[in-house]
PLY file of the C-alpha trace (Angstrom):
ply
format ascii 1.0
element vertex 322
property float x
property float y
property float z
element edge 321
property int vertex1
property int vertex2
end_header
21.52 32.18 96.36
22.13 35.76 97.51
24.00 36.11 100.78
21.17 38.02 102.44
18.70 35.24 101.67
21.19 32.59 102.83
21.58 34.42 106.17
17.84 34.94 106.56
17.09 31.26 106.02
19.74 30.04 108.45
20.19 32.75 111.10
17.58 31.24 113.41
19.32 27.90 113.36
22.73 29.46 113.96
21.48 31.49 116.92
19.86 28.41 118.44
23.18 26.58 118.21
24.82 29.46 120.07
22.17 29.87 122.76
21.00 26.29 123.41
23.89 24.64 125.24
24.21 20.85 125.32
26.79 18.32 126.46
25.29 15.48 124.43
28.11 14.34 122.08
25.65 13.07 119.45
23.81 16.39 119.31
27.09 18.32 119.25
28.28 16.16 116.36
25.07 16.79 114.41
25.40 20.54 114.96
29.04 20.51 113.94
28.32 18.61 110.71
25.44 20.97 109.91
27.50 24.10 110.54
30.47 22.82 108.54
28.12 22.18 105.61
26.91 25.81 105.83
30.50 26.99 106.22
31.57 25.10 103.11
28.72 26.72 101.17
29.64 30.17 102.48
33.32 29.68 101.63
32.34 28.72 98.11
29.99 31.62 97.35
30.89 34.31 99.90
34.57 33.62 100.68
35.39 37.10 102.05
32.12 37.94 103.79
31.39 38.43 107.50
29.01 35.47 107.27
31.90 33.14 106.47
33.93 34.55 109.37
30.98 34.11 111.72
30.34 30.51 110.66
34.02 29.68 110.96
33.97 30.95 114.55
30.81 29.01 115.36
32.29 25.84 113.86
35.41 26.33 116.00
33.30 26.66 119.14
31.41 23.47 118.36
34.65 21.68 117.54
36.12 22.67 120.89
32.93 21.56 122.65
33.20 18.12 121.09
36.86 17.61 122.01
37.10 19.60 125.24
37.95 16.66 127.51
39.46 13.20 127.34
36.16 11.42 127.73
34.77 13.07 124.64
38.04 12.49 122.79
37.52 8.81 123.43
34.29 9.15 121.44
36.18 10.44 118.40
36.08 7.10 116.63
32.42 6.61 117.51
31.58 10.05 116.09
33.60 9.30 112.97
31.81 6.02 112.32
28.40 7.27 113.33
28.40 10.62 111.55
31.46 11.72 109.61
31.97 8.71 107.35
28.26 8.25 106.47
28.04 11.98 105.68
31.00 11.60 103.34
29.29 8.65 101.66
26.25 10.84 101.03
28.30 13.85 99.92
30.25 11.77 97.42
27.45 9.42 96.41
28.11 10.18 92.75
31.71 9.02 93.05
30.46 5.85 94.74
28.02 5.30 91.89
30.68 5.93 89.24
33.05 3.52 90.99
30.34 0.85 91.09
29.53 1.37 87.41
33.20 1.12 86.38
33.57 -2.06 88.40
30.34 -3.65 87.15
31.18 -2.93 83.51
34.65 -4.41 83.92
33.14 -7.52 85.55
30.90 -7.92 82.51
33.96 -7.56 80.26
35.69 -10.29 82.27
32.70 -12.62 81.97
32.31 -12.12 78.22
36.04 -12.43 77.59
36.22 -15.68 79.54
33.14 -17.01 77.78
34.40 -16.44 74.25
38.10 -17.08 74.82
39.12 -20.26 76.66
42.65 -18.94 77.19
41.49 -15.73 78.83
40.90 -17.30 82.26
44.44 -18.71 82.30
45.79 -15.35 81.16
44.09 -13.57 84.05
44.28 -16.17 86.82
47.47 -17.95 85.82
48.06 -21.55 84.76
49.05 -22.71 88.24
45.83 -21.50 89.84
43.62 -22.93 87.09
45.43 -26.29 87.20
45.21 -26.44 90.98
41.50 -25.62 90.94
40.83 -28.24 88.27
42.62 -30.80 90.45
40.55 -29.77 93.46
37.36 -30.09 91.42
38.41 -33.61 90.39
38.96 -34.44 94.08
35.48 -33.19 94.97
36.81 -30.15 96.86
36.65 -27.26 94.35
37.35 -24.59 96.97
40.21 -26.36 98.63
42.45 -23.36 98.00
40.94 -21.76 101.09
42.21 -24.64 103.25
45.84 -24.75 102.15
47.07 -22.22 104.69
46.55 -21.81 108.42
43.67 -19.46 109.33
45.76 -16.95 111.30
48.51 -16.53 108.69
45.92 -16.48 105.91
43.92 -13.79 107.71
46.96 -11.58 108.31
48.26 -11.98 104.76
44.92 -11.24 103.13
44.17 -8.29 105.41
47.56 -6.71 104.70
47.24 -7.27 100.94
43.68 -5.93 100.68
44.47 -2.85 102.76
47.55 -2.18 100.61
45.56 -2.55 97.37
42.74 -0.31 98.62
45.08 2.44 99.83
47.03 2.23 96.57
43.76 2.59 94.66
42.97 5.70 96.69
46.41 7.29 96.29
46.36 6.62 92.55
43.54 9.16 92.34
46.21 11.86 92.32
46.65 11.04 88.63
43.45 12.98 87.82
41.33 9.93 88.75
42.81 7.73 86.02
44.51 5.45 88.55
41.36 4.32 90.39
39.50 3.76 87.13
42.32 1.57 85.82
42.50 -0.45 89.04
38.72 -0.85 89.18
38.72 -2.14 85.61
41.59 -4.51 86.35
40.00 -5.95 89.51
36.58 -6.14 87.89
37.87 -8.10 84.90
39.66 -10.47 87.27
36.50 -11.02 89.31
34.33 -11.52 86.22
36.62 -14.13 84.67
37.17 -15.79 88.06
33.44 -16.12 88.70
32.70 -17.30 85.17
35.30 -20.04 85.53
33.26 -21.66 88.30
29.96 -21.19 86.50
31.45 -22.87 83.44
32.26 -25.87 85.66
28.69 -26.09 86.94
29.74 -24.66 90.31
28.18 -21.21 90.01
25.75 -21.38 92.93
28.28 -23.18 95.12
30.93 -20.55 94.36
28.58 -17.74 95.32
27.68 -19.40 98.62
31.35 -19.96 99.47
33.36 -17.14 97.93
30.91 -14.33 98.60
30.93 -15.03 102.33
34.01 -12.81 102.39
33.62 -11.35 98.91
30.57 -9.24 99.74
32.52 -7.04 102.13
35.79 -7.28 100.23
34.38 -6.25 96.85
32.25 -3.52 98.41
35.36 -2.11 100.07
37.20 -2.14 96.74
34.39 -0.12 95.17
34.52 2.33 98.09
38.30 2.60 97.77
37.83 3.40 94.09
35.34 6.11 95.05
37.86 7.55 97.53
40.39 7.72 94.70
37.86 9.50 92.50
37.24 11.98 95.32
40.98 12.66 95.53
41.17 13.38 91.82
37.95 15.40 91.87
39.62 18.33 93.62
42.25 18.56 90.90
39.77 18.25 88.05
36.95 20.44 89.42
38.27 23.09 91.85
35.15 25.26 91.40
35.67 28.60 93.19
38.68 27.34 95.17
42.26 27.46 94.00
43.30 24.13 92.58
45.63 23.56 95.52
42.96 24.29 98.12
40.42 22.13 96.31
42.95 19.30 96.22
43.61 19.67 99.96
39.89 19.48 100.69
39.34 16.44 98.47
42.46 14.75 99.85
41.16 15.18 103.40
37.76 13.69 102.57
39.21 10.93 100.40
41.65 9.94 103.13
38.82 9.62 105.64
36.91 7.39 103.24
39.95 5.24 102.47
40.84 4.75 106.14
37.19 4.28 107.05
36.91 1.08 105.02
39.93 -0.56 106.69
37.81 -2.26 109.41
35.53 -3.63 106.68
38.57 -5.11 104.93
39.76 -6.63 108.21
36.39 -8.28 108.81
36.39 -9.57 105.20
39.87 -11.02 105.73
38.70 -12.65 108.96
35.82 -14.28 107.10
38.15 -15.49 104.35
40.75 -16.83 106.76
38.53 -18.45 109.36
35.07 -19.05 107.85
35.26 -19.47 104.05
37.42 -22.58 104.53
34.35 -24.38 105.95
32.97 -25.07 102.50
30.40 -27.58 103.76
28.73 -25.29 106.27
24.91 -25.35 106.46
23.16 -23.47 103.69
21.30 -21.21 106.12
24.54 -20.12 107.77
26.23 -19.29 104.48
23.22 -17.31 103.26
22.95 -15.62 106.65
26.55 -14.36 106.61
26.39 -13.34 102.96
22.99 -11.67 103.32
23.93 -9.94 106.56
27.06 -8.48 104.96
25.08 -7.26 101.96
22.38 -5.66 104.12
25.02 -3.94 106.25
26.72 -2.41 103.20
23.43 -1.20 101.72
22.33 0.27 105.04
25.61 1.92 106.07
26.65 3.28 102.68
23.24 4.20 101.18
20.28 4.15 103.58
21.81 5.51 106.79
23.66 8.43 105.09
20.38 9.42 103.42
18.63 9.29 106.79
21.30 11.52 108.33
20.91 14.02 105.50
17.13 14.00 105.88
17.48 14.51 109.62
19.72 17.53 109.06
17.20 18.96 106.61
14.37 18.45 109.12
16.40 20.17 111.85
17.05 23.00 109.43
13.32 23.30 108.69
12.40 23.36 112.38
14.94 26.03 113.26
13.96 28.29 110.34
10.17 28.14 110.76
0 1
1 2
2 3
3 4
4 5
5 6
6 7
7 8
8 9
9 10
10 11
11 12
12 13
13 14
14 15
15 16
16 17
17 18
18 19
19 20
20 21
21 22
22 23
23 24
24 25
25 26
26 27
27 28
28 29
29 30
30 31
31 32
32 33
33 34
34 35
35 36
36 37
37 38
38 39
39 40
40 41
41 42
42 43
43 44
44 45
45 46
46 47
47 48
48 49
49 50
50 51
51 52
52 53
53 54
54 55
55 56
56 57
57 58
58 59
59 60
60 61
61 62
62 63
63 64
64 65
65 66
66 67
67 68
68 69
69 70
70 71
71 72
72 73
73 74
74 75
75 76
76 77
77 78
78 79
79 80
80 81
81 82
82 83
83 84
84 85
85 86
86 87
87 88
88 89
89 90
90 91
91 92
92 93
93 94
94 95
95 96
96 97
97 98
98 99
99 100
100 101
101 102
102 103
103 104
104 105
105 106
106 107
107 108
108 109
109 110
110 111
111 112
112 113
113 114
114 115
115 116
116 117
117 118
118 119
119 120
120 121
121 122
122 123
123 124
124 125
125 126
126 127
127 128
128 129
129 130
130 131
131 132
132 133
133 134
134 135
135 136
136 137
137 138
138 139
139 140
140 141
141 142
142 143
143 144
144 145
145 146
146 147
147 148
148 149
149 150
150 151
151 152
152 153
153 154
154 155
155 156
156 157
157 158
158 159
159 160
160 161
161 162
162 163
163 164
164 165
165 166
166 167
167 168
168 169
169 170
170 171
171 172
172 173
173 174
174 175
175 176
176 177
177 178
178 179
179 180
180 181
181 182
182 183
183 184
184 185
185 186
186 187
187 188
188 189
189 190
190 191
191 192
192 193
193 194
194 195
195 196
196 197
197 198
198 199
199 200
200 201
201 202
202 203
203 204
204 205
205 206
206 207
207 208
208 209
209 210
210 211
211 212
212 213
213 214
214 215
215 216
216 217
217 218
218 219
219 220
220 221
221 222
222 223
223 224
224 225
225 226
226 227
227 228
228 229
229 230
230 231
231 232
232 233
233 234
234 235
235 236
236 237
237 238
238 239
239 240
240 241
241 242
242 243
243 244
244 245
245 246
246 247
247 248
248 249
249 250
250 251
251 252
252 253
253 254
254 255
255 256
256 257
257 258
258 259
259 260
260 261
261 262
262 263
263 264
264 265
265 266
266 267
267 268
268 269
269 270
270 271
271 272
272 273
273 274
274 275
275 276
276 277
277 278
278 279
279 280
280 281
281 282
282 283
283 284
284 285
285 286
286 287
287 288
288 289
289 290
290 291
291 292
292 293
293 294
294 295
295 296
296 297
297 298
298 299
299 300
300 301
301 302
302 303
303 304
304 305
305 306
306 307
307 308
308 309
309 310
310 311
311 312
312 313
313 314
314 315
315 316
316 317
317 318
318 319
319 320
320 321
């Protein structure tokens, strides 16, 4: 798009943001996100123009308006969760899709490998775990592994481990995205063989109702961590009009926000695993409710809500330019 046309289409909106003052933090956040999107476009195609300088100044004004006092600073986390992170999910929806595809394919590899090679499950899960689970199945408590440790210590241990693995998956993206792909494949194969093991014992439905109480959030977070790693590597692989260093800085900033943004999800998943999954005989409706609620939340927050935010920004853009 030519710069003159870009300015003509957006000047009305920009002027309205300058002239129409508001102290509403939600509206300020929407304006800031919209302007930063325009600024990013201008920096890409008109890096040395007056338009870019103007938008940079307008973005600075909006930024100062958002964080001008302590009360609004206290809303920083709310703004991040309500706007910034969902916008990043929409912006990098392709990386999220690629991460999901890598993980799903590796799960299928794990299932097929376990199905056609009896030794594969022991290779992946270890003899001690398989033997222990077989003993628990013989006792009539196939998921007794979730009861062997106290809930508090189990919660803390699992939360720390999952956060470490997710952040490592993100950081590994610095190796031109090879690291996240490798870790997604590894975790997917483990999950596929692990799940097949229970199906092969006639415990498929029971395993889903028990394990996926925490697994829905945990596995979703792993896929999102993989996407964050792909975002990190994206700047190195595809700098576009930026220098490779600047592109990497931009992708590192966005990837870091995504990686840190999923930490609360991992904490909730660890809480479920430590305190709730151990109740393997809970009512069916409760198990389905927790599992279904977690799944609906992920679909809404990662896919539906970001799309709604993008559509809202487009509608605001249409109103201000017509």
